[in-house]
C-alpha positions in Angstrom: -24.1 7.3 -23.5 -21.8 4.9 -21.9 -22.6 1.3 -22.9 -22.9 -1.8 -20.6 -19.8 -3.2 -22.2 -17.9 -0.1 -21.3 -19.2 -0.3 -17.7 -18.2 -4.0 -17.6 -14.6 -3.1 -18.7 -14.0 -0.5 -15.9 -11.9 -2.8 -13.9 -10.1 -4.5 -16.8 -6.4 -3.9 -16.6 -5.5 -5.8 -19.8 -2.6 -4.2 -21.5 -1.6 -2.3 -18.4 1.6 -2.8 -16.3 1.8 -2.4 -12.6 4.8 -2.2 -10.2 4.1 -3.4 -6.7 6.7 -2.6 -4.1 6.6 -5.0 -1.1 5.0 -7.8 -3.3 6.8 -10.5 -1.5 4.3 -10.8 1.3 1.1 -9.4 3.0 -0.6 -6.5 1.4 1.9 -6.3 -1.5 1.5 -9.9 -2.4 -2.3 -9.7 -2.4 -2.1 -6.5 -4.5 0.1 -8.1 -7.1 -2.1 -11.1 -7.4 -5.3 -9.1 -7.7 -3.8 -6.8 -10.3 -2.7 -9.8 -12.3 -6.1 -11.4 -12.1 -7.6 -8.4 -13.7 -5.1 -8.5 -16.5 -2.2 -6.4 -15.6 1.3 -7.4 -16.2 3.0 -7.1 -12.8 6.6 -6.4 -11.7 6.8 -7.8 -8.2 9.4 -5.8 -6.3 10.6 -6.5 -2.8 13.8 -6.2 -0.6 13.5 -10.0 -0.5 14.3 -11.0 -4.1 13.3 -14.6 -3.4 9.9 -13.6 -2.0 9.3 -11.3 -4.9 10.1 -14.2 -7.4 7.8 -16.5 -5.5 4.8 -14.0 -6.0 5.8 -13.6 -9.7 5.9 -17.4 -10.1 2.5 -17.8 -8.5 1.1 -15.3 -11.1 2.7 -17.0 -13.9 1.5 -20.4 -12.8 -2.1 -19.2 -13.3 -1.3 -17.8 -16.8 -0.7 -14.3 -15.6 2.1 -12.1 -16.6 4.8 -11.2 -14.1 8.5 -10.6 -13.3 10.4 -9.8 -10.2 13.0 -7.3 -9.0 15.0 -6.7 -5.9 14.2 -3.2 -4.7 15.1 -1.4 -1.5 12.6 1.4 -0.9 15.2 3.2 1.2 17.7 3.3 -1.7 16.7 6.1 -4.3 18.9 4.4 -7.0 17.2 1.1 -6.4 13.7 2.6 -6.8 14.7 4.6 -9.8 16.0 1.4 -11.5 12.6 -0.1 -11.0 10.7 2.7 -12.7 13.4 3.0 -15.4 12.9 -0.7 -16.3 9.5 -0.3 -17.9 6.6 1.9 -18.5 4.1 1.5 -15.6 0.5 2.5 -15.5 0.1 1.9 -11.8 2.5 1.7 -8.9 1.6 0.3 -5.4 3.7 1.2 -2.4 3.3 -1.0 0.7 6.4 -1.5 2.8 6.3 -0.4 6.5 7.8 -1.3 9.8 6.6 -0.5 13.3 8.4 -0.3 16.8 5.6 -0.4 19.4 7.0 1.7 22.2 5.7 4.7 24.2 7.3 7.9 22.9 9.4 8.4 26.1 10.9 4.9 25.7 11.7 5.3 22.0 15.3 5.7 21.1 16.5 8.0 18.4 17.6 5.0 16.4 14.2 3.3 16.6 12.6 6.6 15.6 14.9 6.9 12.6 14.3 3.3 11.5 10.6 3.8 11.3 10.7 7.2 9.7 13.4 6.2 7.2 11.4 3.3 5.8 7.8 4.4 6.3 8.0 8.1 5.4 11.3 8.7 3.6 11.1 5.5 1.6 7.4 6.1 0.7 8.5 9.6 -0.5 11.4 8.2 -2.5 9.1 5.7 -4.2 6.3 8.3 -4.9 8.9 10.7 -6.3 10.3 8.1 -8.7 7.0 6.8 -9.8 5.6 10.4 -10.1 8.5 11.5 -12.3 8.1 8.5 -14.6 4.3 8.8 -14.9 4.4 12.6 -15.3 6.9 12.1 -18.2 4.7 9.5 -19.9 1.5 11.5 -19.4 -0.5 9.4 -16.9 -0.7 6.8 -14.3 -2.0 5.9 -10.9 0.1 5.8 -7.6 -1.4 3.9 -4.7 0.1 4.4 -1.2 -0.8 2.2 1.8 -1.2 4.2 4.9 -3.3 3.1 7.9 -6.1 4.1 10.2 -3.3 5.1 12.4 -3.0 8.2 10.2 -6.2 9.3 12.0 -6.2 7.6 15.4 -3.6 6.5 17.8 -3.1 4.4 20.9 -0.1 4.1 23.3 2.9 2.8 21.6 1.9 3.9 18.1 3.1 7.4 17.9 6.0 7.3 15.5 4.2 4.8 13.2 1.1 7.0 13.3 3.2 10.0 12.4 4.6 8.4 9.4 1.2 7.2 8.2 -0.2 10.7 8.6 2.8 12.0 6.7 2.1 9.6 3.9 -1.4 10.9 3.5 -0.2 14.4 3.3 2.4 13.4 0.7 -0.4 11.7 -1.3 -2.6 14.8 -1.3 0.2 17.1 -2.3 1.5 14.9 -5.1 -2.0 14.5 -6.3 -2.3 18.3 -6.6 1.0 18.7 -8.2 0.6 16.0 -10.9 -3.1 16.3 -11.8 -2.3 18.4 -14.9 -0.1 15.5 -16.1 -3.0 13.0 -15.6 -1.3 11.2 -12.8 -3.6 10.2 -10.0 -2.3 9.6 -6.5 -4.4 8.0 -3.7 -4.0 6.3 -0.3 -5.4 3.1 1.1 -5.9 3.0 4.8 -6.4 -0.5 6.3 -7.5 -1.3 9.8 -5.8 -4.3 11.4 -4.7 -6.8 8.8 -3.2 -10.4 9.3 0.3 -9.7 7.8 3.8 -10.2 9.0 3.8 -6.7 10.4 1.1 -7.7 13.0 2.7 -10.9 14.2 3.4 -9.4 17.6 -0.3 -8.7 18.1 -1.4 -12.0 16.8 0.8 -13.7 19.3 -1.1 -12.2 22.2 -4.7 -13.5 22.4 -6.1 -10.7 24.4 -4.5 -8.1 22.1 -5.6 -9.9 19.1 -9.3 -10.1 20.2 -9.3 -6.5 21.3 -8.3 -5.4 17.9 -11.0 -7.6 16.4 -13.6 -6.1 18.7 -12.7 -2.5 18.0 -14.1 -2.6 14.4 -17.7 -2.6 13.4 -17.3 -5.9 11.7 -15.7 -7.5 14.8 -12.8 -9.2 13.0 -9.4 -8.8 11.4 -9.0 -8.1 7.7 -7.2 -10.6 5.4 -4.7 -9.1 2.9 -6.9 -10.0 -0.1 -9.8 -7.9 1.4 -7.5 -4.8 0.8 -6.8 -5.8 -2.8 -10.1 -4.7 -4.3 -9.2 -1.1 -3.3 -6.0 -1.4 -5.2 -7.6 -2.8 -8.3 -10.2 0.0 -8.1 -7.6 2.8 -7.8 -5.5 1.3 -10.5 -8.4 1.0 -12.9 -10.6 3.3 -15.1 -13.3 2.8 -12.4 -11.5 5.5 -10.3 -10.6 7.9 -13.2 -12.0 10.8 -11.3 -10.4 9.9 -8.0 -7.3 11.6 -6.8 -5.9 13.0 -3.6 -8.3 10.6 -1.7 -8.0 8.4 1.2 -9.8 5.1 1.0 -10.5 3.5 4.4 -10.8 -0.3 4.2 -11.0 -0.7 8.0 -14.1 -2.8 8.7 -15.6 0.2 10.3 -12.8 0.9 12.7 -13.2 4.7 12.5 -16.9 4.4 12.6 -17.2 3.1 16.1 -15.7 4.1 19.4 -13.1 1.7 20.9 -9.9 1.8 22.9 -7.3 -0.7 23.9 -4.0 -0.2 25.8 -1.6 -2.9 24.5 0.9 -4.7 26.8 4.1 -3.0 25.6 
């Protein structure tokens, strides 16, 4: 029989190390702080080395364990260097960009920029983390997707395609690495107040419309996504792989529609 002490320790990450790509801001920063708060030693990775160091410094200032690395998710050598730098029990992959245009107005360059970071970059990070964790015999890979993997609106086509593609990659890698004890899961937020959503926040009507779409009637803060990350990195989710965890305030549970001012 499992004891109460064992249940209490389910979310304890003491002695484990996590890599968070995109830790300089937004969802990555919140994920890094939350993992450190539960005992993990965290490598804060970001294209912006200064921002990554700031997150690491914030963790250390509260007696946590963290370091920082400059990592470009679009550069396989850069990502490989991260996963060769240490043994990681968990990897969190957050970086994304968006170009909000209707498909007929989207240039090939804009299409490529979104796909290159959101889909190819996510694949590159998953591949590197997966190779490392398979070799060591276990680990947890956590990929940030979006509700846009399931539902779309005008101007979100390419972004949505990359997020749906990320979910497909998560399911595939979960199937391929299960025998090596590597779990792979996706977190799908609704609308979150991060640098990625500055364009929406700047328009009061658009901002309120997104708040009203969800069942909870408001935006998420980055820290409200961090619990899902801690769960998926911990022993509490030891039988969870290939799953998509929606942290969307009920966005997909209710019927809403808004056409943004593109």
